[in-house]
C-alpha positions as CSV (number, residue, x, y, z in Angstrom):
1,M,-4.9,-27.6,14.5
2,T,-1.7,-29.4,13.6
3,R,-2.1,-32.0,10.9
4,K,0.4,-34.7,10.0
5,Y,-0.5,-35.4,6.4
6,F,-2.9,-32.8,5.1
7,G,-1.9,-29.2,4.2
8,T,-4.0,-26.4,2.8
9,D,-4.6,-28.3,-0.4
10,G,-4.7,-32.0,0.4
11,I,-1.6,-34.2,0.8
12,R,1.4,-33.2,-1.2
13,G,5.1,-34.1,-1.5
14,R,7.8,-35.8,-3.5
15,A,6.6,-38.9,-5.3
16,N,8.1,-42.0,-3.7
17,G,9.4,-39.7,-0.9
18,T,6.4,-38.3,1.0
19,I,3.8,-39.7,-1.4
20,T,4.4,-43.4,-1.5
21,P,2.2,-46.3,-2.6
22,E,1.9,-47.3,1.1
23,L,0.6,-43.9,2.0
24,A,-1.8,-43.9,-0.9
25,L,-3.1,-47.3,0.0
26,K,-3.8,-46.1,3.6
27,V,-5.4,-42.9,2.4
28,G,-7.8,-45.0,0.2
29,Q,-8.7,-47.2,3.1
30,A,-9.1,-44.4,5.6
31,A,-11.1,-42.1,3.4
32,G,-13.2,-45.0,2.2
33,L,-14.0,-46.0,5.8
34,V,-14.9,-42.4,6.7
35,F,-17.3,-42.1,3.8
36,R,-18.7,-45.6,3.9
37,N,-22.2,-44.8,5.3
38,G,-25.2,-47.1,4.8
39,E,-25.7,-50.4,3.0
40,H,-25.6,-49.1,-0.6
41,R,-22.7,-49.8,-3.0
42,H,-20.3,-46.9,-2.3
43,R,-18.5,-45.2,-5.2
44,V,-15.4,-43.1,-5.4
45,L,-14.3,-41.2,-8.5
46,I,-10.6,-40.8,-9.2
47,G,-9.0,-38.3,-11.6
48,K,-5.4,-37.3,-12.1
49,D,-3.1,-35.0,-14.0
50,T,-0.3,-36.2,-16.3
51,R,2.6,-36.9,-14.0
52,L,4.4,-40.2,-14.3
53,S,3.8,-41.0,-10.7
54,G,0.0,-40.8,-11.2
55,Y,-0.1,-44.4,-12.4
56,M,1.6,-45.6,-9.2
57,I,-0.6,-43.5,-6.8
58,E,-3.8,-44.3,-8.7
59,T,-3.2,-48.0,-8.5
60,A,-2.5,-47.9,-4.8
61,L,-5.6,-45.8,-4.1
62,V,-7.7,-48.3,-6.0
63,A,-6.3,-51.1,-3.8
64,G,-7.2,-49.1,-0.7
65,F,-10.7,-48.2,-1.7
66,T,-11.7,-51.6,-3.1
67,S,-10.3,-53.3,0.1
68,V,-12.9,-51.4,2.2
69,G,-15.7,-52.2,-0.2
70,M,-15.8,-49.1,-2.4
71,D,-16.3,-49.3,-6.2
72,V,-13.9,-47.1,-8.1
73,L,-14.5,-45.0,-11.2
74,L,-11.4,-43.9,-13.0
75,T,-11.5,-40.9,-15.3
76,G,-7.9,-40.6,-16.4
77,P,-6.4,-37.1,-16.9
78,M,-9.0,-34.5,-15.9
79,P,-8.9,-31.0,-14.4
80,T,-9.3,-30.8,-10.6
81,P,-12.6,-28.8,-11.0
82,A,-13.9,-31.4,-13.4
83,V,-13.3,-34.1,-10.7
84,A,-15.2,-32.0,-8.2
85,M,-18.1,-31.5,-10.6
86,L,-18.3,-35.1,-11.7
87,T,-18.2,-36.3,-8.1
88,R,-21.4,-34.4,-7.4
89,S,-22.9,-35.1,-10.8
90,M,-22.4,-38.8,-10.7
91,R,-23.5,-39.0,-7.1
92,A,-20.2,-40.5,-5.9
93,D,-19.6,-40.7,-2.2
94,L,-16.1,-39.3,-2.6
95,G,-13.9,-37.7,-5.2
96,V,-10.1,-37.9,-5.5
97,M,-7.7,-35.8,-7.6
98,I,-4.1,-37.0,-8.0
99,S,-2.1,-33.9,-8.6
100,A,0.5,-31.5,-7.2
101,S,-1.1,-28.6,-9.2
102,H,1.6,-26.2,-10.4
103,N,4.6,-28.1,-8.8
104,P,7.2,-29.9,-10.9
105,Y,6.6,-33.5,-12.2
106,D,8.4,-35.2,-9.4
107,D,6.0,-34.0,-6.8
108,N,2.4,-35.3,-6.5
109,G,-0.5,-35.1,-4.2
110,I,-3.9,-36.4,-3.2
111,K,-6.9,-34.0,-3.0
112,L,-10.2,-35.3,-1.6
113,F,-13.7,-34.0,-2.3
114,G,-16.9,-34.8,-0.5
115,P,-20.1,-35.9,-2.3
116,D,-21.1,-32.2,-2.6
117,G,-18.0,-31.5,-4.7
118,Y,-16.3,-29.4,-2.0
119,K,-12.9,-30.0,-0.4
120,L,-13.1,-31.7,3.0
121,S,-13.4,-29.9,6.3
122,D,-10.6,-29.9,8.8
123,E,-12.6,-32.2,11.0
124,I,-13.1,-34.9,8.3
125,E,-9.4,-34.7,7.3
126,K,-8.5,-35.2,11.0
127,Q,-10.7,-38.4,11.1
128,I,-8.9,-39.6,8.0
129,E,-5.5,-38.9,9.5
130,T,-6.4,-40.8,12.6
131,L,-7.3,-43.9,10.5
132,I,-4.2,-43.6,8.4
133,D,-2.1,-44.2,11.5
134,S,-4.4,-46.9,12.9
135,D,-4.7,-50.6,12.3
136,V,-7.8,-50.9,10.1
137,S,-7.4,-54.6,9.3
138,K,-10.5,-55.6,11.2
139,Q,-12.6,-53.0,9.2
140,L,-11.7,-54.3,5.8
141,A,-14.5,-55.6,3.6
142,K,-15.3,-59.3,3.6
143,S,-14.4,-61.2,0.3
144,P,-17.9,-60.9,-1.2
145,A,-18.1,-57.2,-0.5
146,L,-14.8,-56.1,-2.1
147,G,-15.1,-53.2,-4.5
148,R,-14.7,-53.2,-8.2
149,A,-12.8,-50.7,-10.4
150,K,-13.4,-49.6,-14.0
151,R,-12.4,-46.8,-16.3
152,I,-15.4,-44.6,-17.5
153,D,-15.8,-43.0,-20.9
154,G,-17.4,-39.8,-21.9
155,V,-16.4,-37.8,-18.8
156,Q,-14.3,-35.3,-20.9
157,D,-17.3,-34.5,-23.0
158,R,-19.4,-34.0,-19.9
159,Y,-17.0,-31.5,-18.6
160,I,-16.7,-29.7,-21.9
161,E,-20.5,-29.3,-22.0
162,F,-20.6,-28.1,-18.4
163,A,-18.0,-25.4,-19.2
164,K,-19.8,-24.3,-22.3
165,R,-23.1,-24.0,-20.4
166,T,-21.6,-21.4,-18.1
167,L,-21.9,-19.0,-21.0
168,A,-25.1,-17.5,-22.5
169,R,-26.5,-19.9,-25.1
170,N,-26.1,-17.4,-28.0
171,L,-22.5,-16.5,-27.2
172,S,-20.0,-17.5,-29.9
173,L,-16.2,-17.1,-30.1
174,D,-16.3,-16.9,-33.9
175,G,-13.6,-14.6,-35.2
176,M,-11.4,-14.9,-32.2
177,R,-7.9,-16.4,-32.4
178,I,-7.1,-17.9,-29.0
179,A,-3.7,-19.3,-27.9
180,V,-4.0,-21.7,-25.0
181,D,-1.2,-23.2,-22.9
182,C,-2.3,-26.3,-21.0
183,A,1.0,-26.8,-19.1
184,N,1.2,-30.3,-20.5
185,G,-1.3,-31.1,-17.7
186,A,-4.8,-32.2,-16.9
187,G,-6.5,-29.7,-19.2
188,Y,-4.5,-30.6,-22.3
189,S,-7.5,-32.2,-24.1
190,V,-10.6,-30.5,-22.7
191,A,-9.6,-26.9,-22.8
192,P,-8.7,-26.6,-26.5
193,A,-11.8,-28.7,-27.4
194,A,-14.1,-26.4,-25.5
195,L,-12.8,-23.3,-27.1
196,W,-12.9,-24.8,-30.5
197,E,-16.5,-26.0,-30.0
198,L,-17.4,-22.4,-29.0
199,G,-16.2,-21.2,-32.5
200,A,-12.7,-20.0,-31.8
201,E,-9.6,-20.6,-33.9
202,V,-7.4,-22.3,-31.4
203,V,-3.6,-22.4,-31.2
204,A,-2.6,-24.9,-28.5
205,I,0.7,-25.4,-26.8
206,G,1.6,-27.5,-23.7
207,V,-0.7,-30.3,-25.0
208,E,1.9,-33.1,-25.4
209,P,2.3,-34.5,-21.9
210,D,5.0,-37.2,-21.5
211,G,4.9,-37.7,-17.7
212,F,7.8,-35.4,-17.1
213,N,7.0,-32.0,-18.8
214,I,4.0,-30.9,-16.7
215,N,4.5,-27.2,-15.7
216,N,8.0,-27.3,-17.3
217,E,8.6,-23.8,-18.6
218,C,4.9,-23.6,-19.6
219,G,1.5,-22.9,-18.1
220,S,0.3,-20.2,-15.7
221,T,3.5,-20.3,-13.6
222,A,5.7,-19.8,-16.6
223,P,3.6,-17.7,-19.0
224,D,6.5,-16.4,-21.2
225,A,6.1,-19.2,-23.7
226,L,2.5,-18.3,-24.2
227,S,3.3,-14.6,-24.4
228,R,5.7,-15.4,-27.2
229,K,3.1,-17.6,-29.0
230,V,0.4,-14.8,-28.7
231,R,2.7,-12.4,-30.4
232,E,3.9,-14.9,-33.0
233,V,0.4,-15.9,-34.2
234,R,-1.2,-12.5,-33.5
235,A,-3.7,-14.1,-31.2
236,D,-6.5,-12.0,-29.7
237,I,-5.9,-13.5,-26.3
238,G,-3.8,-16.2,-24.5
239,I,-5.1,-18.5,-21.8
240,A,-2.5,-20.2,-19.5
241,L,-3.7,-23.0,-17.2
242,D,-1.6,-24.7,-14.6
243,G,-1.0,-28.5,-14.2
244,D,-4.4,-29.4,-12.8
245,A,-6.2,-26.5,-14.6
246,D,-7.7,-24.9,-11.5
247,R,-6.0,-21.6,-12.1
248,V,-5.6,-19.3,-15.1
249,V,-3.5,-16.4,-16.2
250,I,-4.5,-14.3,-19.3
251,I,-2.1,-12.9,-21.9
252,D,-3.4,-9.8,-23.8
253,E,-2.9,-9.3,-27.5
254,L,0.3,-7.4,-26.8
255,G,1.8,-10.3,-24.9
256,H,1.4,-8.7,-21.4
257,I,0.4,-10.9,-18.4
258,V,-3.0,-10.3,-16.7
259,D,-3.1,-11.8,-13.2
260,G,-5.9,-13.0,-11.1
261,D,-6.5,-9.6,-9.4
262,Q,-7.3,-8.0,-12.8
263,L,-9.5,-10.9,-13.7
264,L,-11.5,-10.6,-10.5
265,A,-11.9,-6.9,-11.3
266,V,-13.2,-7.7,-14.8
267,I,-15.7,-10.3,-13.7
268,A,-16.8,-8.3,-10.7
269,A,-17.7,-5.3,-12.8
270,A,-19.5,-7.4,-15.4
271,W,-21.4,-9.4,-12.9
272,Q,-22.4,-6.2,-11.0
273,Q,-23.7,-4.7,-14.2
274,D,-25.7,-7.9,-15.0
275,G,-27.0,-8.2,-11.4
276,Q,-25.2,-11.5,-11.0
277,L,-23.2,-10.7,-7.9
278,A,-24.8,-12.4,-4.9
279,K,-23.3,-9.7,-2.6
280,S,-21.8,-6.3,-3.1
281,G,-18.3,-7.6,-2.9
282,V,-15.6,-10.0,-3.8
283,V,-13.4,-12.4,-1.6
284,A,-9.6,-12.4,-2.1
285,T,-6.6,-13.1,0.1
286,V,-4.3,-10.7,2.0
287,M,-1.9,-10.9,-0.9
288,S,-4.2,-9.3,-3.4
289,N,-3.1,-5.9,-4.6
290,L,-4.4,-2.8,-2.9
291,G,-5.1,-1.5,-6.3
292,L,-7.9,-4.1,-6.7
293,E,-9.4,-3.0,-3.4
294,R,-9.4,0.6,-4.5
295,Y,-10.9,-0.2,-7.9
296,L,-13.7,-2.2,-6.3
297,D,-14.4,0.7,-4.0
298,T,-15.1,2.9,-7.0
299,L,-17.8,0.4,-8.0
300,G,-19.3,0.4,-4.5
301,L,-18.0,-3.1,-3.9
302,K,-16.2,-4.5,-0.8
303,L,-13.1,-6.6,-0.9
304,A,-13.2,-9.2,1.9
305,R,-9.7,-10.6,2.6
306,T,-8.8,-14.1,3.9
307,A,-5.6,-16.0,4.7
308,V,-3.6,-17.2,1.7
309,G,-5.1,-20.2,0.0
310,D,-8.1,-20.8,-2.2
311,R,-9.4,-23.1,0.5
312,Y,-9.9,-20.1,2.8
313,V,-11.4,-17.9,0.0
314,L,-14.0,-20.6,-0.7
315,E,-14.8,-21.1,3.0
316,H,-15.4,-17.3,3.4
317,M,-17.5,-17.3,0.3
318,R,-19.7,-20.1,1.5
319,E,-20.0,-18.7,5.0
320,H,-21.0,-15.2,4.0
321,G,-22.8,-15.7,0.7
322,Y,-20.4,-14.4,-1.9
323,N,-20.3,-16.0,-5.3
324,L,-17.0,-14.5,-6.7
325,G,-13.6,-14.9,-5.1
326,G,-10.0,-15.7,-5.9
327,E,-6.3,-15.1,-5.7
328,A,-3.8,-13.1,-7.6
329,S,-2.2,-16.4,-8.7
330,G,-5.2,-17.1,-10.9
331,H,-7.4,-19.3,-8.7
332,I,-10.8,-17.8,-9.6
333,I,-13.8,-19.3,-7.8
334,L,-17.2,-18.8,-9.4
335,S,-19.5,-20.6,-7.0
336,D,-22.6,-20.2,-9.2
337,Y,-20.9,-22.8,-11.4
338,A,-18.2,-24.6,-9.6
339,T,-17.2,-25.9,-6.2
340,A,-13.5,-25.2,-6.8
341,G,-11.3,-22.8,-8.8
342,D,-11.7,-23.5,-12.5
343,G,-9.2,-22.0,-14.9
344,L,-11.2,-22.7,-18.1
345,V,-14.6,-21.5,-16.7
346,A,-12.9,-18.3,-15.4
347,A,-11.3,-17.7,-18.8
348,L,-14.7,-18.2,-20.5
349,Q,-16.2,-15.5,-18.3
350,V,-13.4,-13.1,-19.3
351,L,-14.0,-14.0,-23.0
352,A,-17.7,-13.2,-22.6
353,V,-16.8,-9.7,-21.4
354,V,-14.3,-9.2,-24.2
355,K,-16.9,-10.2,-26.8
356,K,-19.6,-8.0,-25.2
357,M,-17.3,-4.9,-25.1
358,G,-15.8,-5.5,-28.5
359,R,-12.5,-4.0,-27.4
360,P,-8.9,-5.5,-27.2
361,V,-8.0,-7.6,-24.2
362,S,-5.4,-5.1,-23.2
363,E,-8.1,-2.5,-22.6
364,V,-10.8,-4.8,-21.2
365,C,-8.5,-6.5,-18.7
366,H,-6.6,-3.5,-17.4
367,R,-9.0,-2.1,-14.7
368,F,-6.5,-0.6,-12.3
369,Q,-2.8,0.2,-11.9
370,P,-1.3,-2.2,-9.4
371,L,0.5,-0.6,-6.5
372,P,4.2,-1.5,-6.1
373,Q,4.8,-4.5,-3.9
374,V,8.0,-5.6,-2.2
375,L,8.2,-9.2,-1.0
376,R,11.1,-10.6,1.1
377,N,11.6,-14.0,2.8
378,V,13.6,-14.4,6.0
379,R,14.7,-17.9,6.9
380,Y,15.1,-18.7,10.6
381,K,16.3,-21.8,12.6
382,T,14.1,-22.1,15.7
383,G,11.7,-20.2,17.9
384,K,9.1,-17.6,17.0
385,P,10.8,-14.5,15.6
386,L,7.6,-12.6,15.2
387,E,7.1,-12.6,19.0
388,D,10.5,-10.9,19.6
389,A,10.2,-7.4,21.1
390,K,12.6,-5.8,18.6
391,V,10.7,-7.3,15.7
392,R,7.3,-6.2,17.0
393,L,8.6,-2.7,17.5
394,A,10.0,-2.6,13.9
395,I,6.6,-3.8,12.6
396,K,4.7,-1.2,14.6
397,N,7.0,1.6,13.3
398,A,6.5,0.4,9.7
399,E,2.7,0.3,10.1
400,Q,2.8,3.9,11.4
401,R,4.8,5.1,8.4
402,L,2.4,3.4,6.0
403,I,-0.9,4.7,7.4
404,G,-3.0,5.9,4.5
405,Q,-0.3,5.1,2.0
406,G,-0.1,1.3,1.9
407,R,-0.2,-1.9,4.0
408,L,2.0,-4.7,5.3
409,V,1.4,-8.5,5.3
410,I,3.8,-10.4,7.5
411,R,3.2,-14.1,8.0
412,P,5.1,-17.4,8.6
413,S,5.2,-19.9,5.8
414,G,3.0,-22.9,6.4
415,T,5.5,-25.3,4.8
416,E,9.0,-24.1,5.8
417,P,10.8,-22.0,8.5
418,V,10.4,-18.8,6.7
419,I,8.8,-15.4,7.5
420,R,7.3,-13.7,4.5
421,V,7.3,-9.9,4.6
422,M,5.2,-8.1,2.0
423,G,4.7,-4.4,1.7
424,E,2.8,-2.3,-0.8
425,G,2.0,1.3,-1.2
426,D,1.9,4.3,-3.5
427,D,5.5,5.2,-2.8
428,K,7.8,2.3,-3.7
429,S,10.8,3.8,-2.0
430,L,8.9,4.1,1.3
431,V,7.6,0.5,0.9
432,Q,11.1,-0.8,0.2
433,D,12.5,1.1,3.3
434,V,9.9,-0.2,5.7
435,V,10.2,-3.8,4.5
436,D,14.0,-3.5,4.8
437,G,13.6,-2.4,8.3
438,I,11.5,-5.4,9.3
439,V,13.8,-7.8,7.5
440,E,16.8,-6.4,9.3
441,A,15.1,-6.9,12.7
442,L,14.0,-10.4,11.7
443,T,17.5,-11.3,10.4
444,D,19.1,-10.2,13.7
445,V,16.7,-12.4,15.7
446,A,17.0,-15.4,13.3
447,A,20.8,-15.3,13.1
């Protein structure tokens, strides 16, 4: 289904380019009308990250929602998973997160959650899109039925308590020195506070947002700053969140990066041992390393793969009864606790394993040797290069050469005219060679 506004993670684009006050107003009106059901006072909860444009978008959304008779609860800067949790906890009819996740400050976005705390289905997003492009003037609330808006206090404390309660009551982080990088984003206040309340000595960076510095050479997409800090202060572990705190990357005590695939392996093994896995398997995307799949196989666990995007991981988890899934980028979904990826909660699960095993993070979080991966992007102008006979033959030949030794993932980008070619296998030279062959065929067609 082709969608005009929504992508795989809400509506996203350049602030005052794609994401304008006019669009935010219409999104508020359209979403409010879709979720206005019954005679009760309807409520929408709105959170945001720390981007300068958040003020503009928040105000426009408030105007849209109140104009169709919805009361608005404003939380201020809060992680995306906190907004999802609070939407359900506070029995709101709708939740909204204003964020562009790991993107630079001049981008922004609008993510919507239903009353159950989950992202909206394609069908509901389509209804909202239809209303965005419609004249809704006759459906606006009458003067006495207009909505009210207010800021609510205490929501940060509620989220901190929620995160802490995902751990065993007697677990303490006493004796641990933890460096945390909050990317100058939505988790800048709650993440260090939660870790401190659990007993850790906390060294925090990326906790001075100014509207412009979110994700700027910090956070999970730029973990070098945290790696240096871990070595500088001799921390036991580093925790790097992204701008809206729904993904996490770990830094071990040596300053090495631990990605989402290794974190999935750590949590899967621990949950299997504790009998906490709902099914004998984990959900990840086609981009997760083959090393993870092989490691899980040694535990008797299956790796179910989906299309790229935490949205698709979560959909597969819900449909098939899994309670653990994620992406190599650090989106870790623990559906026993949360309805979205939660960087802080995932980090706490890893910390619980580290405390239980009593070993350095470099040992606990290195469960498998990743296979070499080669990723190339080929830009094209028009048409469908993957349907060309020469390209299809090159892909078929490459797959034959990799049988039993690796795999290929070839997919068009969902946001730009680019074909992404990823190969991985035991022999890096072979992988490089087969990827080069496909890229050459694609380049000839795209030229």
